[in-house]
C-alpha positions, 0 to 999 in steps of 0.5 A, spaced: 933 968 187 940 966 186 944 960 183 950 959 187 955 953 185 955 948 191 961 946 194 963 939 197 959 940 205 953 942 201 953 937 196 953 932 202 948 936 205 943 936 199 944 928 198 943 926 205 937 931 206 934 931 199 936 926 193 936 920 198 929 922 199 927 925 192 929 920 188 928 912 187 934 908 190 936 905 183 937 912 180 941 915 186 948 916 185 953 914 190 956 920 194 962 917 194 962 917 186 959 924 186 965 926 190 970 923 186 967 926 179 966 933 183 974 933 185 976 930 178 973 936 175 967 931 172 962 934 176 958 940 179 952 942 182 948 949 183 943 951 188 937 955 188 936 960 193 932 965 196 937 969 201 940 963 205 934 958 204 934 952 198 929 952 194 932 947 189 938 943 186 941 941 179 947 936 179 951 936 172 956 930 170 961 930 164 967 933 162 967 940 164 971 942 157 967 938 152 961 943 154 956 937 153 953 935 161 949 931 163 943 934 168 944 928 173 939 930 178 934 936 178 929 937 183 925 943 188 926 942 195 919 938 198 915 944 201 917 949 195 914 944 189 908 947 184 910 955 186 913 955 179 920 955 182 923 949 178 922 953 171 925 959 173 930 955 176 932 952 169 931 959 166 937 961 171 941 954 169 940 956 162 943 962 162 948 960 167 950 954 162 949 958 155 953 954 150 953 947 153 949 941 151 945 939 156 942 933 156 937 930 161 935 922 162 927 922 164 924 916 166 921 912 160 913 913 159 913 906 156 917 902 161 912 902 166 905 899 166 902 903 172 897 908 169 899 913 175 907 912 174 906 913 167 902 920 168 908 923 172 913 921 167 909 924 162 908 930 166 916 930 168 917 930 160 912 935 159 915 940 164 922 939 160 919 941 154 915 947 156 922 949 158 926 949 152 928 942 152 927 938 145 926 930 146 930 926 141 929 919 138 934 916 143 934 912 149 938 909 154 937 903 160 942 905 166 943 900 171 936 897 169 932 903 169 929 905 162 930 913 160 928 917 155 933 923 152 932 930 151 937 936 150 937 943 152 941 947 146 941 953 142 940 949 136 937 943 133 942 937 134 941 931 129 940 925 133 946 921 130 950 927 133 947 926 139 948 920 139 955 920 139 955 926 144 952 922 149 956 916 148 962 920 149 960 923 155 957 916 158 964 914 157 967 920 161 963 919 167 963 911 167 969 906 168 969 901 162 967 896 166 961 899 168 959 902 162 959 895 158 955 892 164 950 898 165 950 903 160 945 901 153 944 907 149 940 905 144 936 909 138 928 909 138 923 914 136 920 921 139 
């Protein structure tokens, strides 16, 4: 297995064949926005491949020079799930992105009353925690969806510093009007 940096045509293909199926519409960034961020050096993607076969994909948003990146999408393709590829992929990404602070937004367990959805969200958070992410006390509401914020870094990050990093990150990927209307970053409890 190997990581490959994704180019525009592959990003478009992954968007149309996987992202729109793997993520709810409320959590799907428009392809046009992904490509705008990509061309302005604020977005990059990696594919996990076994020879020429795509096993998974990960997209990162943020100012590449700041070394603080948002894990915008992370998924293993549907017919390859439950074989341990997700953990292997994260370990390869961790090695590739060493020195970067990586932020993950995971749907908040507390924001749904549906017990099946709560269990699924809890399992997602546990997956990231098993793979070296740390849960912060920060939460956010983006475009009406509530998220818990986790991070991956070589050392512990103070929540006040993390708040400032995430705030700057969001300002780098959202224009001021979108930020004001649809981004709510807040401190909470772990």
